[in-house]
PyMOL Python script that loads the backbone (N, CA, C, O; Angstrom):
from pymol import cmd

cmd.read_pdbstr("""\
ATOM      1  N   MET A   1     121.477 -35.167 -51.478  1.00  0.00           N
ATOM      2  CA  MET A   1     122.267 -36.147 -50.768  1.00  0.00           C
ATOM      3  C   MET A   1     122.978 -37.080 -51.741  1.00  0.00           C
ATOM      4  O   MET A   1     124.192 -37.260 -51.654  1.00  0.00           O
ATOM      5  N   PHE A   2     122.234 -37.670 -52.662  1.00  0.00           N
ATOM      6  CA  PHE A   2     122.821 -38.535 -53.680  1.00  0.00           C
ATOM      7  C   PHE A   2     122.629 -37.837 -55.033  1.00  0.00           C
ATOM      8  O   PHE A   2     121.613 -38.026 -55.703  1.00  0.00           O
ATOM      9  N   GLU A   3     123.614 -37.036 -55.417  1.00  0.00           N
ATOM     10  CA  GLU A   3     123.464 -36.243 -56.632  1.00  0.00           C
ATOM     11  C   GLU A   3     123.409 -37.088 -57.900  1.00  0.00           C
ATOM     12  O   GLU A   3     122.629 -36.786 -58.804  1.00  0.00           O
ATOM     13  N   GLY A   4     124.222 -38.144 -57.984  1.00  0.00           N
ATOM     14  CA  GLY A   4     124.300 -38.934 -59.208  1.00  0.00           C
ATOM     15  C   GLY A   4     123.268 -40.036 -59.314  1.00  0.00           C
ATOM     16  O   GLY A   4     123.176 -40.686 -60.355  1.00  0.00           O
ATOM     17  N   ILE A   5     122.494 -40.263 -58.278  1.00  0.00           N
ATOM     18  CA  ILE A   5     121.538 -41.370 -58.264  1.00  0.00           C
ATOM     19  C   ILE A   5     120.123 -40.809 -58.229  1.00  0.00           C
ATOM     20  O   ILE A   5     119.801 -39.953 -57.405  1.00  0.00           O
ATOM     21  N   SER A   6     119.286 -41.304 -59.132  1.00  0.00           N
ATOM     22  CA  SER A   6     117.891 -40.874 -59.086  1.00  0.00           C
ATOM     23  C   SER A   6     117.177 -41.561 -57.925  1.00  0.00           C
ATOM     24  O   SER A   6     117.588 -42.633 -57.480  1.00  0.00           O
ATOM     25  N   SER A   7     116.121 -40.944 -57.446  1.00  0.00           N
ATOM     26  CA  SER A   7     115.400 -41.519 -56.312  1.00  0.00           C
ATOM     27  C   SER A   7     114.772 -42.858 -56.678  1.00  0.00           C
ATOM     28  O   SER A   7     114.654 -43.736 -55.823  1.00  0.00           O
ATOM     29  N   GLN A   8     114.369 -43.028 -57.926  1.00  0.00           N
ATOM     30  CA  GLN A   8     113.773 -44.284 -58.355  1.00  0.00           C
ATOM     31  C   GLN A   8     114.812 -45.409 -58.315  1.00  0.00           C
ATOM     32  O   GLN A   8     114.522 -46.500 -57.825  1.00  0.00           O
ATOM     33  N   ALA A   9     116.001 -45.153 -58.820  1.00  0.00           N
ATOM     34  CA  ALA A   9     117.060 -46.164 -58.793  1.00  0.00           C
ATOM     35  C   ALA A   9     117.469 -46.495 -57.361  1.00  0.00           C
ATOM     36  O   ALA A   9     117.778 -47.643 -57.045  1.00  0.00           O
ATOM     37  N   TYR A  10     117.467 -45.490 -56.509  1.00  0.00           N
ATOM     38  CA  TYR A  10     117.813 -45.694 -55.098  1.00  0.00           C
ATOM     39  C   TYR A  10     116.798 -46.617 -54.425  1.00  0.00           C
ATOM     40  O   TYR A  10     117.180 -47.531 -53.694  1.00  0.00           O
ATOM     41  N   VAL A  11     115.518 -46.383 -54.667  1.00  0.00           N
ATOM     42  CA  VAL A  11     114.474 -47.211 -54.062  1.00  0.00           C
ATOM     43  C   VAL A  11     114.553 -48.636 -54.588  1.00  0.00           C
ATOM     44  O   VAL A  11     114.396 -49.584 -53.818  1.00  0.00           O
ATOM     45  N   TYR A  12     114.794 -48.808 -55.882  1.00  0.00           N
ATOM     46  CA  TYR A  12     114.924 -50.157 -56.435  1.00  0.00           C
ATOM     47  C   TYR A  12     116.132 -50.871 -55.841  1.00  0.00           C
ATOM     48  O   TYR A  12     116.058 -52.061 -55.531  1.00  0.00           O
ATOM     49  N   GLY A  13     117.219 -50.172 -55.683  1.00  0.00           N
ATOM     50  CA  GLY A  13     118.417 -50.769 -55.084  1.00  0.00           C
ATOM     51  C   GLY A  13     118.198 -51.174 -53.641  1.00  0.00           C
ATOM     52  O   GLY A  13     118.611 -52.255 -53.220  1.00  0.00           O
ATOM     53  N   MET A  14     117.549 -50.308 -52.887  1.00  0.00           N
ATOM     54  CA  MET A  14     117.269 -50.633 -51.485  1.00  0.00           C
ATOM     55  C   MET A  14     116.265 -51.779 -51.383  1.00  0.00           C
ATOM     56  O   MET A  14     116.340 -52.579 -50.451  1.00  0.00           O
ATOM     57  N   SER A  15     115.329 -51.870 -52.327  1.00  0.00           N
ATOM     58  CA  SER A  15     114.383 -52.991 -52.336  1.00  0.00           C
ATOM     59  C   SER A  15     115.115 -54.309 -52.583  1.00  0.00           C
ATOM     60  O   SER A  15     114.782 -55.325 -51.974  1.00  0.00           O
ATOM     61  N   ALA A  16     116.097 -54.299 -53.462  1.00  0.00           N
ATOM     62  CA  ALA A  16     116.874 -55.511 -53.737  1.00  0.00           C
ATOM     63  C   ALA A  16     117.695 -55.917 -52.517  1.00  0.00           C
ATOM     64  O   ALA A  16     117.792 -57.105 -52.207  1.00  0.00           O
ATOM     65  N   ILE A  17     118.278 -54.958 -51.829  1.00  0.00           N
ATOM     66  CA  ILE A  17     119.048 -55.265 -50.621  1.00  0.00           C
ATOM     67  C   ILE A  17     118.124 -55.802 -49.528  1.00  0.00           C
ATOM     68  O   ILE A  17     118.464 -56.776 -48.856  1.00  0.00           O
ATOM     69  N   ALA A  18     116.977 -55.187 -49.347  1.00  0.00           N
ATOM     70  CA  ALA A  18     116.020 -55.647 -48.339  1.00  0.00           C
ATOM     71  C   ALA A  18     115.506 -57.048 -48.666  1.00  0.00           C
ATOM     72  O   ALA A  18     115.296 -57.859 -47.764  1.00  0.00           O
ATOM     73  N   ALA A  19     115.303 -57.334 -49.950  1.00  0.00           N
ATOM     74  CA  ALA A  19     114.842 -58.668 -50.348  1.00  0.00           C
ATOM     75  C   ALA A  19     115.904 -59.719 -50.036  1.00  0.00           C
ATOM     76  O   ALA A  19     115.578 -60.819 -49.589  1.00  0.00           O
ATOM     77  N   SER A  20     117.167 -59.387 -50.269  1.00  0.00           N
ATOM     78  CA  SER A  20     118.228 -60.356 -49.962  1.00  0.00           C
ATOM     79  C   SER A  20     118.341 -60.590 -48.468  1.00  0.00           C
ATOM     80  O   SER A  20     118.621 -61.711 -48.043  1.00  0.00           O
ATOM     81  N   ILE A  21     118.130 -59.562 -47.660  1.00  0.00           N
ATOM     82  CA  ILE A  21     118.143 -59.742 -46.205  1.00  0.00           C
ATOM     83  C   ILE A  21     116.953 -60.594 -45.771  1.00  0.00           C
ATOM     84  O   ILE A  21     117.088 -61.435 -44.881  1.00  0.00           O
ATOM     85  N   ALA A  22     115.799 -60.388 -46.383  1.00  0.00           N
ATOM     86  CA  ALA A  22     114.610 -61.165 -46.025  1.00  0.00           C
ATOM     87  C   ALA A  22     114.779 -62.641 -46.351  1.00  0.00           C
ATOM     88  O   ALA A  22     114.239 -63.496 -45.648  1.00  0.00           O
ATOM     89  N   VAL A  23     115.520 -62.949 -47.407  1.00  0.00           N
ATOM     90  CA  VAL A  23     115.729 -64.339 -47.790  1.00  0.00           C
ATOM     91  C   VAL A  23     116.590 -65.062 -46.753  1.00  0.00           C
ATOM     92  O   VAL A  23     116.478 -66.279 -46.604  1.00  0.00           O
ATOM     93  N   PHE A  24     117.438 -64.340 -46.043  1.00  0.00           N
ATOM     94  CA  PHE A  24     118.295 -64.963 -45.044  1.00  0.00           C
ATOM     95  C   PHE A  24     117.514 -65.546 -43.869  1.00  0.00           C
ATOM     96  O   PHE A  24     118.084 -66.298 -43.078  1.00  0.00           O
ATOM     97  N   THR A  25     116.235 -65.226 -43.731  1.00  0.00           N
ATOM     98  CA  THR A  25     115.446 -65.842 -42.667  1.00  0.00           C
ATOM     99  C   THR A  25     115.327 -67.349 -42.885  1.00  0.00           C
ATOM    100  O   THR A  25     115.096 -68.102 -41.939  1.00  0.00           O
ATOM    101  N   GLY A  26     115.485 -67.778 -44.124  1.00  0.00           N
ATOM    102  CA  GLY A  26     115.454 -69.213 -44.410  1.00  0.00           C
ATOM    103  C   GLY A  26     116.597 -69.959 -43.750  1.00  0.00           C
ATOM    104  O   GLY A  26     116.442 -71.125 -43.385  1.00  0.00           O
ATOM    105  N   PHE A  27     117.744 -69.309 -43.590  1.00  0.00           N
ATOM    106  CA  PHE A  27     118.875 -69.959 -42.935  1.00  0.00           C
ATOM    107  C   PHE A  27     118.577 -70.210 -41.455  1.00  0.00           C
ATOM    108  O   PHE A  27     118.902 -71.272 -40.924  1.00  0.00           O
ATOM    109  N   GLY A  28     117.968 -69.244 -40.804  1.00  0.00           N
ATOM    110  CA  GLY A  28     117.607 -69.424 -39.398  1.00  0.00           C
ATOM    111  C   GLY A  28     116.601 -70.539 -39.209  1.00  0.00           C
ATOM    112  O   GLY A  28     116.704 -71.325 -38.268  1.00  0.00           O
ATOM    113  N   ALA A  29     115.630 -70.608 -40.103  1.00  0.00           N
ATOM    114  CA  ALA A  29     114.628 -71.677 -40.026  1.00  0.00           C
ATOM    115  C   ALA A  29     115.272 -73.043 -40.241  1.00  0.00           C
ATOM    116  O   ALA A  29     114.928 -74.007 -39.558  1.00  0.00           O
ATOM    117  N   ALA A  30     116.195 -73.127 -41.180  1.00  0.00           N
ATOM    118  CA  ALA A  30     116.864 -74.400 -41.456  1.00  0.00           C
ATOM    119  C   ALA A  30     117.715 -74.852 -40.274  1.00  0.00           C
ATOM    120  O   ALA A  30     117.728 -76.035 -39.935  1.00  0.00           O
ATOM    121  N   ILE A  31     118.419 -73.924 -39.651  1.00  0.00           N
ATOM    122  CA  ILE A  31     119.234 -74.270 -38.485  1.00  0.00           C
ATOM    123  C   ILE A  31     118.338 -74.737 -37.344  1.00  0.00           C
ATOM    124  O   ILE A  31     118.642 -75.726 -36.677  1.00  0.00           O
ATOM    125  N   GLY A  32     117.236 -74.029 -37.121  1.00  0.00           N
ATOM    126  CA  GLY A  32     116.307 -74.418 -36.058  1.00  0.00           C
ATOM    127  C   GLY A  32     115.694 -75.783 -36.292  1.00  0.00           C
ATOM    128  O   GLY A  32     115.537 -76.560 -35.350  1.00  0.00           O
ATOM    129  N   GLN A  33     115.346 -76.086 -37.524  1.00  0.00           N
ATOM    130  CA  GLN A  33     114.767 -77.384 -37.830  1.00  0.00           C
ATOM    131  C   GLN A  33     115.786 -78.500 -37.656  1.00  0.00           C
ATOM    132  O   GLN A  33     115.453 -79.583 -37.175  1.00  0.00           O
ATOM    133  N   GLY A  34     117.013 -78.238 -38.044  1.00  0.00           N
ATOM    134  CA  GLY A  34     118.062 -79.243 -37.866  1.00  0.00           C
ATOM    135  C   GLY A  34     118.322 -79.541 -36.403  1.00  0.00           C
ATOM    136  O   GLY A  34     118.475 -80.699 -36.014  1.00  0.00           O
ATOM    137  N   LEU A  35     118.372 -78.492 -35.590  1.00  0.00           N
ATOM    138  CA  LEU A  35     118.566 -78.696 -34.153  1.00  0.00           C
ATOM    139  C   LEU A  35     117.388 -79.458 -33.539  1.00  0.00           C
ATOM    140  O   LEU A  35     117.589 -80.337 -32.701  1.00  0.00           O
ATOM    141  N   ALA A  36     116.173 -79.129 -33.948  1.00  0.00           N
ATOM    142  CA  ALA A  36     114.991 -79.820 -33.424  1.00  0.00           C
ATOM    143  C   ALA A  36     115.001 -81.298 -33.803  1.00  0.00           C
ATOM    144  O   ALA A  36     114.676 -82.152 -32.978  1.00  0.00           O
ATOM    145  N   ALA A  37     115.370 -81.601 -35.035  1.00  0.00           N
ATOM    146  CA  ALA A  37     115.416 -83.002 -35.465  1.00  0.00           C
ATOM    147  C   ALA A  37     116.495 -83.761 -34.704  1.00  0.00           C
ATOM    148  O   ALA A  37     116.285 -84.906 -34.305  1.00  0.00           O
ATOM    149  N   GLY A  38     117.644 -83.132 -34.502  1.00  0.00           N
ATOM    150  CA  GLY A  38     118.717 -83.778 -33.749  1.00  0.00           C
ATOM    151  C   GLY A  38     118.316 -84.080 -32.319  1.00  0.00           C
ATOM    152  O   GLY A  38     118.586 -85.168 -31.811  1.00  0.00           O
ATOM    153  N   LYS A  39     117.676 -83.125 -31.669  1.00  0.00           N
ATOM    154  CA  LYS A  39     117.231 -83.334 -30.286  1.00  0.00           C
ATOM    155  C   LYS A  39     116.123 -84.388 -30.221  1.00  0.00           C
ATOM    156  O   LYS A  39     116.049 -85.148 -29.255  1.00  0.00           O
ATOM    157  N   ALA A  40     115.273 -84.439 -31.230  1.00  0.00           N
ATOM    158  CA  ALA A  40     114.220 -85.466 -31.255  1.00  0.00           C
ATOM    159  C   ALA A  40     114.825 -86.855 -31.393  1.00  0.00           C
ATOM    160  O   ALA A  40     114.356 -87.801 -30.760  1.00  0.00           O
ATOM    161  N   VAL A  41     115.856 -86.987 -32.208  1.00  0.00           N
ATOM    162  CA  VAL A  41     116.517 -88.292 -32.357  1.00  0.00           C
ATOM    163  C   VAL A  41     117.164 -88.708 -31.033  1.00  0.00           C
ATOM    164  O   VAL A  41     117.103 -89.875 -30.645  1.00  0.00           O
ATOM    165  N   GLU A  42     117.785 -87.746 -30.344  1.00  0.00           N
ATOM    166  CA  GLU A  42     118.370 -88.050 -29.035  1.00  0.00           C
ATOM    167  C   GLU A  42     117.291 -88.491 -28.044  1.00  0.00           C
ATOM    168  O   GLU A  42     117.486 -89.439 -27.284  1.00  0.00           O
ATOM    169  N   ALA A  43     116.150 -87.791 -28.061  1.00  0.00           N
ATOM    170  CA  ALA A  43     115.067 -88.128 -27.132  1.00  0.00           C
ATOM    171  C   ALA A  43     114.494 -89.505 -27.422  1.00  0.00           C
ATOM    172  O   ALA A  43     114.193 -90.252 -26.491  1.00  0.00           O
ATOM    173  N   VAL A  44     114.337 -89.854 -28.686  1.00  0.00           N
ATOM    174  CA  VAL A  44     113.828 -91.180 -29.046  1.00  0.00           C
ATOM    175  C   VAL A  44     114.836 -92.248 -28.643  1.00  0.00           C
ATOM    176  O   VAL A  44     114.453 -93.342 -28.230  1.00  0.00           O
ATOM    177  N   GLY A  45     116.121 -91.932 -28.761  1.00  0.00           N
ATOM    178  CA  GLY A  45     117.147 -92.881 -28.330  1.00  0.00           C
ATOM    179  C   GLY A  45     117.099 -93.142 -26.836  1.00  0.00           C
ATOM    180  O   GLY A  45     117.378 -94.255 -26.391  1.00  0.00           O
ATOM    181  N   ARG A  46     116.747 -92.123 -26.055  1.00  0.00           N
ATOM    182  CA  ARG A  46     116.671 -92.283 -24.605  1.00  0.00           C
ATOM    183  C   ARG A  46     115.366 -92.958 -24.170  1.00  0.00           C
ATOM    184  O   ARG A  46     115.358 -93.781 -23.254  1.00  0.00           O
ATOM    185  N   GLN A  47     114.262 -92.599 -24.839  1.00  0.00           N
ATOM    186  CA  GLN A  47     112.947 -93.150 -24.460  1.00  0.00           C
ATOM    187  C   GLN A  47     112.199 -93.625 -25.708  1.00  0.00           C
ATOM    188  O   GLN A  47     111.347 -92.903 -26.225  1.00  0.00           O
ATOM    189  N   PRO A  48     112.502 -94.807 -26.189  1.00  0.00           N
ATOM    190  CA  PRO A  48     111.846 -95.292 -27.415  1.00  0.00           C
ATOM    191  C   PRO A  48     110.332 -95.444 -27.281  1.00  0.00           C
ATOM    192  O   PRO A  48     109.613 -95.369 -28.278  1.00  0.00           O
ATOM    193  N   GLU A  49     109.845 -95.656 -26.066  1.00  0.00           N
ATOM    194  CA  GLU A  49     108.399 -95.842 -25.896  1.00  0.00           C
ATOM    195  C   GLU A  49     107.622 -94.549 -26.108  1.00  0.00           C
ATOM    196  O   GLU A  49     106.411 -94.597 -26.325  1.00  0.00           O
ATOM    197  N   ALA A  50     108.291 -93.385 -26.050  1.00  0.00           N
ATOM    198  CA  ALA A  50     107.621 -92.094 -26.247  1.00  0.00           C
ATOM    199  C   ALA A  50     107.823 -91.552 -27.657  1.00  0.00           C
ATOM    200  O   ALA A  50     107.679 -90.354 -27.902  1.00  0.00           O
ATOM    201  N   LYS A  51     108.156 -92.440 -28.571  1.00  0.00           N
ATOM    202  CA  LYS A  51     108.490 -92.016 -29.939  1.00  0.00           C
ATOM    203  C   LYS A  51     107.365 -91.231 -30.598  1.00  0.00           C
ATOM    204  O   LYS A  51     107.628 -90.205 -31.226  1.00  0.00           O
ATOM    205  N   GLY A  52     106.141 -91.672 -30.478  1.00  0.00           N
ATOM    206  CA  GLY A  52     105.009 -91.006 -31.135  1.00  0.00           C
ATOM    207  C   GLY A  52     104.827 -89.569 -30.665  1.00  0.00           C
ATOM    208  O   GLY A  52     104.645 -88.661 -31.475  1.00  0.00           O
ATOM    209  N   ASP A  53     104.877 -89.369 -29.343  1.00  0.00           N
ATOM    210  CA  ASP A  53     104.720 -88.016 -28.798  1.00  0.00           C
ATOM    211  C   ASP A  53     105.875 -87.111 -29.202  1.00  0.00           C
ATOM    212  O   ASP A  53     105.676 -85.935 -29.509  1.00  0.00           O
ATOM    213  N   ILE A  54     107.082 -87.667 -29.200  1.00  0.00           N
ATOM    214  CA  ILE A  54     108.265 -86.864 -29.544  1.00  0.00           C
ATOM    215  C   ILE A  54     108.206 -86.437 -31.004  1.00  0.00           C
ATOM    216  O   ILE A  54     108.444 -85.273 -31.325  1.00  0.00           O
ATOM    217  N   ILE A  55     107.892 -87.370 -31.880  1.00  0.00           N
ATOM    218  CA  ILE A  55     107.830 -87.061 -33.313  1.00  0.00           C
ATOM    219  C   ILE A  55     106.709 -86.063 -33.602  1.00  0.00           C
ATOM    220  O   ILE A  55     106.886 -85.153 -34.413  1.00  0.00           O
ATOM    221  N   GLN A  56     105.565 -86.224 -32.949  1.00  0.00           N
ATOM    222  CA  GLN A  56     104.452 -85.304 -33.165  1.00  0.00           C
ATOM    223  C   GLN A  56     104.821 -83.884 -32.735  1.00  0.00           C
ATOM    224  O   GLN A  56     104.517 -82.925 -33.444  1.00  0.00           O
ATOM    225  N   THR A  57     105.465 -83.745 -31.597  1.00  0.00           N
ATOM    226  CA  THR A  57     105.892 -82.428 -31.117  1.00  0.00           C
ATOM    227  C   THR A  57     106.960 -81.834 -32.024  1.00  0.00           C
ATOM    228  O   THR A  57     106.952 -80.631 -32.285  1.00  0.00           O
ATOM    229  N   MET A  58     107.884 -82.669 -32.509  1.00  0.00           N
ATOM    230  CA  MET A  58     108.936 -82.185 -33.398  1.00  0.00           C
ATOM    231  C   MET A  58     108.342 -81.666 -34.711  1.00  0.00           C
ATOM    232  O   MET A  58     108.752 -80.614 -35.203  1.00  0.00           O
ATOM    233  N   ILE A  59     107.398 -82.386 -35.267  1.00  0.00           N
ATOM    234  CA  ILE A  59     106.802 -81.961 -36.540  1.00  0.00           C
ATOM    235  C   ILE A  59     106.038 -80.652 -36.373  1.00  0.00           C
ATOM    236  O   ILE A  59     106.088 -79.791 -37.252  1.00  0.00           O
ATOM    237  N   LEU A  60     105.335 -80.492 -35.258  1.00  0.00           N
ATOM    238  CA  LEU A  60     104.638 -79.241 -34.996  1.00  0.00           C
ATOM    239  C   LEU A  60     105.634 -78.084 -34.868  1.00  0.00           C
ATOM    240  O   LEU A  60     105.408 -77.008 -35.424  1.00  0.00           O
ATOM    241  N   GLY A  61     106.710 -78.295 -34.155  1.00  0.00           N
ATOM    242  CA  GLY A  61     107.733 -77.256 -34.006  1.00  0.00           C
ATOM    243  C   GLY A  61     108.402 -76.907 -35.328  1.00  0.00           C
ATOM    244  O   GLY A  61     108.691 -75.739 -35.589  1.00  0.00           O
ATOM    245  N   GLN A  62     108.649 -77.908 -36.157  1.00  0.00           N
ATOM    246  CA  GLN A  62     109.260 -77.633 -37.445  1.00  0.00           C
ATOM    247  C   GLN A  62     108.309 -76.909 -38.387  1.00  0.00           C
ATOM    248  O   GLN A  62     108.748 -76.108 -39.212  1.00  0.00           O
ATOM    249  N   ALA A  63     107.038 -77.174 -38.278  1.00  0.00           N
ATOM    250  CA  ALA A  63     106.067 -76.446 -39.100  1.00  0.00           C
ATOM    251  C   ALA A  63     106.037 -74.973 -38.719  1.00  0.00           C
ATOM    252  O   ALA A  63     105.951 -74.102 -39.585  1.00  0.00           O
ATOM    253  N   VAL A  64     106.108 -74.699 -37.427  1.00  0.00           N
ATOM    254  CA  VAL A  64     106.140 -73.306 -36.973  1.00  0.00           C
ATOM    255  C   VAL A  64     107.432 -72.627 -37.421  1.00  0.00           C
ATOM    256  O   VAL A  64     107.408 -71.468 -37.836  1.00  0.00           O
ATOM    257  N   ALA A  65     108.559 -73.335 -37.343  1.00  0.00           N
ATOM    258  CA  ALA A  65     109.835 -72.765 -37.763  1.00  0.00           C
ATOM    259  C   ALA A  65     109.856 -72.509 -39.271  1.00  0.00           C
ATOM    260  O   ALA A  65     110.460 -71.539 -39.731  1.00  0.00           O
ATOM    261  N   GLU A  66     109.207 -73.363 -40.024  1.00  0.00           N
ATOM    262  CA  GLU A  66     109.200 -73.205 -41.484  1.00  0.00           C
ATOM    263  C   GLU A  66     108.409 -71.973 -41.908  1.00  0.00           C
ATOM    264  O   GLU A  66     108.716 -71.361 -42.931  1.00  0.00           O
ATOM    265  N   THR A  67     107.400 -71.609 -41.135  1.00  0.00           N
ATOM    266  CA  THR A  67     106.608 -70.445 -41.524  1.00  0.00           C
ATOM    267  C   THR A  67     107.448 -69.172 -41.543  1.00  0.00           C
ATOM    268  O   THR A  67     107.182 -68.279 -42.347  1.00  0.00           O
ATOM    269  N   THR A  68     108.455 -69.070 -40.677  1.00  0.00           N
ATOM    270  CA  THR A  68     109.299 -67.871 -40.696  1.00  0.00           C
ATOM    271  C   THR A  68     110.075 -67.783 -42.000  1.00  0.00           C
ATOM    272  O   THR A  68     110.231 -66.697 -42.558  1.00  0.00           O
ATOM    273  N   GLY A  69     110.559 -68.908 -42.484  1.00  0.00           N
ATOM    274  CA  GLY A  69     111.250 -68.912 -43.771  1.00  0.00           C
ATOM    275  C   GLY A  69     110.326 -68.568 -44.926  1.00  0.00           C
ATOM    276  O   GLY A  69     110.721 -67.865 -45.856  1.00  0.00           O
ATOM    277  N   ILE A  70     109.102 -69.062 -44.868  1.00  0.00           N
ATOM    278  CA  ILE A  70     108.134 -68.758 -45.923  1.00  0.00           C
ATOM    279  C   ILE A  70     107.751 -67.286 -45.897  1.00  0.00           C
ATOM    280  O   ILE A  70     107.612 -66.662 -46.949  1.00  0.00           O
ATOM    281  N   TYR A  71     107.578 -66.722 -44.691  1.00  0.00           N
ATOM    282  CA  TYR A  71     107.269 -65.295 -44.582  1.00  0.00           C
ATOM    283  C   TYR A  71     108.401 -64.458 -45.171  1.00  0.00           C
ATOM    284  O   TYR A  71     108.147 -63.472 -45.863  1.00  0.00           O
ATOM    285  N   GLY A  72     109.634 -64.839 -44.903  1.00  0.00           N
ATOM    286  CA  GLY A  72     110.774 -64.116 -45.473  1.00  0.00           C
ATOM    287  C   GLY A  72     110.785 -64.180 -46.990  1.00  0.00           C
ATOM    288  O   GLY A  72     111.085 -63.188 -47.654  1.00  0.00           O
ATOM    289  N   LEU A  73     110.459 -65.343 -47.541  1.00  0.00           N
ATOM    290  CA  LEU A  73     110.405 -65.489 -48.993  1.00  0.00           C
ATOM    291  C   LEU A  73     109.296 -64.633 -49.586  1.00  0.00           C
ATOM    292  O   LEU A  73     109.489 -63.997 -50.622  1.00  0.00           O
ATOM    293  N   VAL A  74     108.137 -64.612 -48.939  1.00  0.00           N
ATOM    294  CA  VAL A  74     107.017 -63.798 -49.431  1.00  0.00           C
ATOM    295  C   VAL A  74     107.379 -62.320 -49.406  1.00  0.00           C
ATOM    296  O   VAL A  74     107.089 -61.593 -50.356  1.00  0.00           O
ATOM    297  N   VAL A  75     108.010 -61.873 -48.329  1.00  0.00           N
ATOM    298  CA  VAL A  75     108.424 -60.473 -48.242  1.00  0.00           C
ATOM    299  C   VAL A  75     109.428 -60.150 -49.339  1.00  0.00           C
ATOM    300  O   VAL A  75     109.343 -59.087 -49.953  1.00  0.00           O
ATOM    301  N   ALA A  76     110.381 -61.050 -49.597  1.00  0.00           N
ATOM    302  CA  ALA A  76     111.366 -60.817 -50.653  1.00  0.00           C
ATOM    303  C   ALA A  76     110.701 -60.735 -52.021  1.00  0.00           C
ATOM    304  O   ALA A  76     111.051 -59.873 -52.827  1.00  0.00           O
ATOM    305  N   ILE A  77     109.755 -61.613 -52.290  1.00  0.00           N
ATOM    306  CA  ILE A  77     109.056 -61.578 -53.580  1.00  0.00           C
ATOM    307  C   ILE A  77     108.266 -60.283 -53.723  1.00  0.00           C
ATOM    308  O   ILE A  77     108.267 -59.669 -54.790  1.00  0.00           O
ATOM    309  N   ILE A  78     107.595 -59.867 -52.661  1.00  0.00           N
ATOM    310  CA  ILE A  78     106.838 -58.616 -52.715  1.00  0.00           C
ATOM    311  C   ILE A  78     107.765 -57.441 -52.981  1.00  0.00           C
ATOM    312  O   ILE A  78     107.446 -56.563 -53.782  1.00  0.00           O
ATOM    313  N   LEU A  79     108.913 -57.423 -52.309  1.00  0.00           N
ATOM    314  CA  LEU A  79     109.859 -56.302 -52.496  1.00  0.00           C
ATOM    315  C   LEU A  79     110.405 -56.252 -53.926  1.00  0.00           C
ATOM    316  O   LEU A  79     110.677 -55.172 -54.451  1.00  0.00           O
ATOM    317  N   LEU A  80     110.562 -57.408 -54.545  1.00  0.00           N
ATOM    318  CA  LEU A  80     111.117 -57.424 -55.894  1.00  0.00           C
ATOM    319  C   LEU A  80     110.073 -57.220 -56.987  1.00  0.00           C
ATOM    320  O   LEU A  80     110.398 -56.705 -58.057  1.00  0.00           O
ATOM    321  N   ILE A  81     108.841 -57.609 -56.741  1.00  0.00           N
ATOM    322  CA  ILE A  81     107.822 -57.548 -57.792  1.00  0.00           C
ATOM    323  C   ILE A  81     107.039 -56.245 -57.756  1.00  0.00           C
ATOM    324  O   ILE A  81     106.757 -55.669 -58.806  1.00  0.00           O
ATOM    325  N   VAL A  82     106.687 -55.776 -56.583  1.00  0.00           N
ATOM    326  CA  VAL A  82     105.874 -54.559 -56.482  1.00  0.00           C
ATOM    327  C   VAL A  82     106.679 -53.371 -56.978  1.00  0.00           C
ATOM    328  O   VAL A  82     107.814 -53.159 -56.551  1.00  0.00           O
ATOM    329  N   GLN A  83     106.105 -52.613 -57.861  1.00  0.00           N
ATOM    330  CA  GLN A  83     106.745 -51.425 -58.410  1.00  0.00           C
ATOM    331  C   GLN A  83     106.194 -50.192 -57.702  1.00  0.00           C
ATOM    332  O   GLN A  83     105.073 -49.775 -57.997  1.00  0.00           O
ATOM    333  N   PRO A  84     106.945 -49.596 -56.779  1.00  0.00           N
ATOM    334  CA  PRO A  84     106.377 -48.504 -55.983  1.00  0.00           C
ATOM    335  C   PRO A  84     106.071 -47.235 -56.787  1.00  0.00           C
ATOM    336  O   PRO A  84     105.272 -46.411 -56.340  1.00  0.00           O
ATOM    337  N   PHE A  85     106.681 -47.060 -57.950  1.00  0.00           N
ATOM    338  CA  PHE A  85     106.483 -45.850 -58.714  1.00  0.00           C
ATOM    339  C   PHE A  85     105.364 -45.971 -59.755  1.00  0.00           C
ATOM    340  O   PHE A  85     105.059 -45.005 -60.454  1.00  0.00           O
ATOM    341  N   ASN A  86     104.755 -47.156 -59.856  1.00  0.00           N
ATOM    342  CA  ASN A  86     103.685 -47.365 -60.832  1.00  0.00           C
ATOM    343  C   ASN A  86     102.310 -47.380 -60.195  1.00  0.00           C
ATOM    344  O   ASN A  86     101.353 -47.837 -60.820  1.00  0.00           O
ATOM    345  N   LEU A  87     102.185 -46.898 -58.980  1.00  0.00           N
ATOM    346  CA  LEU A  87     100.898 -46.929 -58.284  1.00  0.00           C
ATOM    347  C   LEU A  87      99.990 -45.818 -58.755  1.00  0.00           C
ATOM    348  O   LEU A  87      98.864 -45.695 -58.274  1.00  0.00           O
TER     349      LEU A  87
END
""", "prot")
cmd.dss("prot")
cmd.show_as("cartoon", "prot")
cmd.util.cbc("prot")
cmd.orient("prot")
């Protein structure tokens, strides 16, 4: 199928592409956290007496959103560091 490319080079290239795609999960997490913070500020503006509950819920939601970005980073690091042909 790929006459000029060795299978090892092909796997390394695909690992690099997959790692770059995995890193893009950080963008989704950042957008989600920004939207959550914006909505929390709006909610506090409407009901200042519920500030503690709103902030606590926002921080919990942002922690969950951040884990997706961290998982993407871990997957990218694994794809770049693990050498599949040296097992």
